[in-house]
C-alpha positions in Angstrom: -7.6 -35.0 -31.6 -8.3 -31.3 -30.9 -11.5 -32.2 -29.1 -9.7 -34.6 -26.9 -7.0 -32.0 -26.1 -9.7 -29.5 -25.3 -11.4 -32.0 -22.9 -8.1 -32.6 -21.2 -7.4 -28.9 -20.8 -10.8 -28.4 -19.2 -10.2 -31.2 -16.8 -6.9 -29.8 -15.8 -8.3 -26.3 -15.4 -11.3 -27.4 -13.4 -9.6 -27.6 -9.9 -8.1 -24.1 -10.4 -11.5 -22.8 -11.5 -13.2 -24.4 -8.5 -10.6 -22.8 -6.1 -11.3 -19.4 -7.6 -15.0 -19.9 -7.3 -14.6 -20.9 -3.6 -12.4 -17.8 -3.0 -15.1 -15.6 -4.5 -17.8 -17.2 -2.4 -15.8 -16.7 0.8 -15.1 -13.1 0.0 -18.9 -12.4 0.0 -18.9 -12.8 3.8 -16.9 -9.6 4.0 -19.4 -7.5 2.1 -20.0 -4.1 3.7 -22.8 -3.8 6.3 -24.4 -0.4 7.0 -21.8 2.3 7.0 -18.7 0.1 6.8 -16.7 -0.5 3.7 -14.3 -3.4 3.0 -12.5 -3.4 -0.4 -10.3 -6.5 -1.1 -7.8 -7.2 -3.9 -5.8 -10.4 -4.2 -3.4 -11.3 -7.0 -0.8 -14.0 -7.3 1.2 -13.2 -10.5 2.9 -16.6 -10.9 -0.3 -18.6 -10.8 -2.8 -16.0 -12.1 -5.0 -16.5 -9.1 -7.1 -13.4 -8.4 -10.0 -12.3 -6.2 -11.7 -9.0 -6.0 -14.4 -7.3 -3.8 -15.1 -3.6 -4.2 -11.6 -3.3 -5.7 -12.5 -0.3 -7.7 -14.1 1.7 -4.9 -12.2 5.0 -4.5 -11.2 5.7 -0.8 -9.1 8.0 1.2 -5.6 6.7 0.8 -4.4 7.4 4.3 -0.7 6.3 4.6 -0.9 3.8 1.8 -0.2 6.9 -0.4 3.4 6.5 0.8 3.8 3.5 -1.5 3.7 5.7 -4.7 5.9 8.3 -2.9 8.5 5.6 -2.3 8.4 4.5 -5.9 8.7 8.0 -7.3 11.6 8.7 -5.0 13.4 5.5 -6.2 12.8 6.4 -9.8 14.3 9.9 -9.3 17.3 8.2 -7.6 17.6 5.7 -10.5 17.6 8.6 -13.0 20.6 10.2 -11.2 18.7 13.3 -10.1 19.0 12.2 -6.4 20.8 9.6 -4.4 19.9 7.5 -1.4 22.8 9.2 0.4 21.6 12.6 -0.6 20.5 14.8 2.3 17.5 16.9 2.8 17.0 19.6 5.4 14.1 18.6 7.5 11.4 21.3 7.9 8.2 21.4 9.8 6.4 24.1 7.8 4.2 23.3 4.8 1.7 25.1 2.6 -1.9 24.0 2.5 -3.2 23.3 -1.0 -6.6 24.6 0.2 -5.8 28.1 1.3 -2.1 28.7 0.7 -1.5 29.1 4.4 1.4 27.5 6.3 0.9 24.7 8.7 3.0 22.5 10.9 2.7 18.9 12.0 2.2 18.0 15.7 4.4 15.2 16.9 1.5 14.1 19.2 -0.4 13.2 16.0 2.4 11.4 14.3 3.2 7.7 14.7 6.9 8.6 14.8 8.1 11.5 16.9 11.9 10.9 16.6 12.3 13.0 13.4 11.0 16.2 15.1 14.3 16.4 17.1 16.1 16.7 13.7 14.1 19.7 12.3 16.6 22.1 10.8 19.2 19.4 10.2 20.2 17.5 7.1 19.0 13.9 7.0 19.7 11.2 4.3 16.9 10.4 2.0 17.3 6.7 2.7 16.6 7.4 6.4 13.6 9.6 5.6 12.2 6.9 3.3 12.7 4.3 6.0 10.9 6.3 8.7 8.1 7.1 6.2 7.6 3.4 5.7 8.4 1.4 8.9 7.0 4.0 11.3 4.7 5.9 8.8 6.4 9.2 9.8 4.2 12.0 8.6 7.0 14.5 8.9 9.3 12.5 6.7 6.5 12.0 4.2 5.7 15.7 3.9 9.4 16.6 3.4 9.7 14.0 0.7 6.5 15.0 -1.1 7.6 18.6 -1.0 10.8 17.6 -2.7 9.3 15.4 -5.3 6.0 17.1 -6.2 2.6 15.5 -5.8 1.8 15.8 -9.5 4.9 13.8 -10.4 4.1 11.1 -7.8 0.6 10.7 -9.4 2.0 10.6 -12.9 4.4 7.8 -12.1 1.7 5.8 -10.5 -0.4 6.2 -13.6 2.5 5.2 -15.8 2.7 1.9 -13.9 -1.0 1.2 -14.5 -2.4 2.5 -11.2 -4.7 5.0 -12.9 -6.9 5.6 -9.9 -4.1 6.9 -7.6 -4.5 10.6 -6.9 -1.8 12.2 -4.7 -2.7 15.8 -4.2 -0.6 16.6 -1.1 1.3 15.4 1.9 -0.5 14.5 5.1 -2.3 16.4 7.9 -3.3 19.3 5.7 -6.4 19.9 7.7 -7.9 22.8 5.6 -7.6 20.6 2.5 -9.1 17.6 4.3 -12.1 19.7 5.4 -12.6 20.7 1.7 -12.4 17.1 0.5 -9.0 17.6 -1.2 -7.6 14.3 -0.3 -5.2 11.6 -1.6 -7.3 8.8 -2.9 -6.9 5.4 -4.6 -8.5 1.9 -5.0 -7.5 -1.5 -3.9 -6.8 -2.5 -7.6 -4.4 0.5 -7.9 -2.3 -0.8 -5.0 -2.2 -4.2 -6.6 -0.8 -2.6 -9.7 1.9 -0.8 -7.8 2.9 -3.9 -5.8 2.8 -5.9 -9.1 5.2 -3.4 -10.6 7.6 -3.9 -7.7 7.4 -7.7 -7.9 8.1 -7.6 -11.7 10.9 -5.1 -11.5 9.0 -2.5 -13.5 8.7 0.1 -10.7 12.4 0.8 -10.2 15.9 -0.6 -10.7 16.9 -3.9 -9.0 18.8 -2.1 -6.3 16.1 0.4 -5.5 13.4 -2.3 -5.6 15.3 -4.2 -3.0 15.5 -1.1 -0.8 11.8 -0.5 -1.1 10.9 -4.1 -0.3 13.3 -4.0 2.6 11.6 -0.9 4.0 8.2 -2.5 3.6 9.3 -5.7 5.2 10.5 -3.7 8.2 7.0 -2.4 8.9 6.5 -2.0 12.6 2.7 -2.0 12.6 1.6 -5.6 12.0 -1.9 -5.8 13.6 -3.7 -6.1 10.2 -3.0 -8.6 7.5 0.0 -10.2 9.2 -2.2 -11.2 12.2 -4.0 -13.7 10.0 -0.9 -15.3 8.4 0.9 -18.3 9.7 3.6 -17.4 12.2 6.9 -16.4 10.6 5.4 -15.5 7.2 7.3 -12.6 5.6 5.2 -9.7 4.4 6.4 -6.4 2.8 3.5 -4.0 3.4 2.2 -0.6 4.2 -0.5 0.3 6.6 -2.7 3.4 6.7 -5.0 4.9 9.3 -7.0 8.1 9.3 -10.0 8.7 11.5 -12.4 5.8 10.6 -10.2 4.6 7.7 -7.8 1.6 8.2 -5.9 -0.1 5.4 -3.2 -2.7 4.9 -1.6 -3.7 1.6 1.5 -5.5 0.4 3.3 -8.6 -0.8 3.1 -11.9 1.2 5.9 -14.5 0.8 4.5 -18.0 1.6 7.0 -20.6 2.6 6.6 -22.9 -0.4 4.5 -21.0 -2.9 5.0 -17.9 -5.1 4.4 -14.5 -3.5 1.0 -12.9 -3.7 -0.4 -9.4 -3.2 -3.2 -8.7 -0.8 -4.9 -5.3 -0.3 -7.6 -4.7 2.3 -9.1 -1.2 2.6 -11.7 -0.5 5.3 -13.8 2.4 6.4 -16.4 2.9 9.1 -15.3 0.4 11.8 -15.6 1.5 15.4 -11.9 1.1 16.1 -8.6 0.2 14.5 -8.7 -3.0 16.4 -12.1 -3.9 14.9 -10.8 -3.2 11.4 -7.6 -5.2 12.0 -9.6 -8.2 13.2 -11.4 -8.2 9.8 -8.1 -7.8 8.0 -6.7 -10.8 9.8 -9.7 -13.0 8.9 -9.4 -11.9 5.2 -5.7 -12.7 5.3 -6.3 -16.2 6.6 -8.8 -16.8 3.7 -6.4 -15.3 1.1 -3.5 -17.4 2.3 -5.4 -20.6 2.0 -6.4 -19.5 -1.6 -2.8 -18.7 -2.4 -1.2 -21.9 -1.1 -3.9 -24.3 -2.4 -2.2 -26.9 -4.7 
């Protein structure tokens, strides 16, 4: 009887196993060549489907570090220490962690210049968080990191299982960058953070909905979304810095459970080249996630 049940279980599991094998085989075509790096992490919690390629390689986080910043902000709001409607005086003067000297951000180097007109004024945390996410505002990010503390952002990421996340500072701290004092993480760590959001472990239900709403409002969609079927919803965060280009988030297929896809790249000649690779990976991942 038990032998028969085991045989039935193996037969039922075989198609799923074959799907996973095929996904792993297809990932191999994205293995790094020469000086390029591609790290991929795919996970669909409801089905248990997963695929990994270089998922534990530590890389410069670029603006994907704004995901743990968002989560830490939400948790501090949930604790009552802050509120989404709390205001923060926007400053454009920060202290380098490398040499202790002040530095300012240049709006020409920021993907959002609108906030610079508000320096010296009070802006709601909700609006700063939105700009940090949908437009990847560096000025909003540095003000929020200065408020929260980089060490506490890292500690919260670790508490959620994203042990490889290291947030040392805000962004555009050039002396720190030159000394290799950078925010770093792995593709697997970002899966852990997005899994925590999906499961409700990262923050309260209200704060989680806000975070996902910000992520779904992302204005830079040339990476993973370019490889998804038209109209597919994705809540994600991009990140670019010199030759580093990333995209990571939650994809919501029309008739299947959501899945998490992270693609981290380094060494491509242009952002467009990196995004083209991300789009091809997204197409493969979506086929894997929606296979019945």
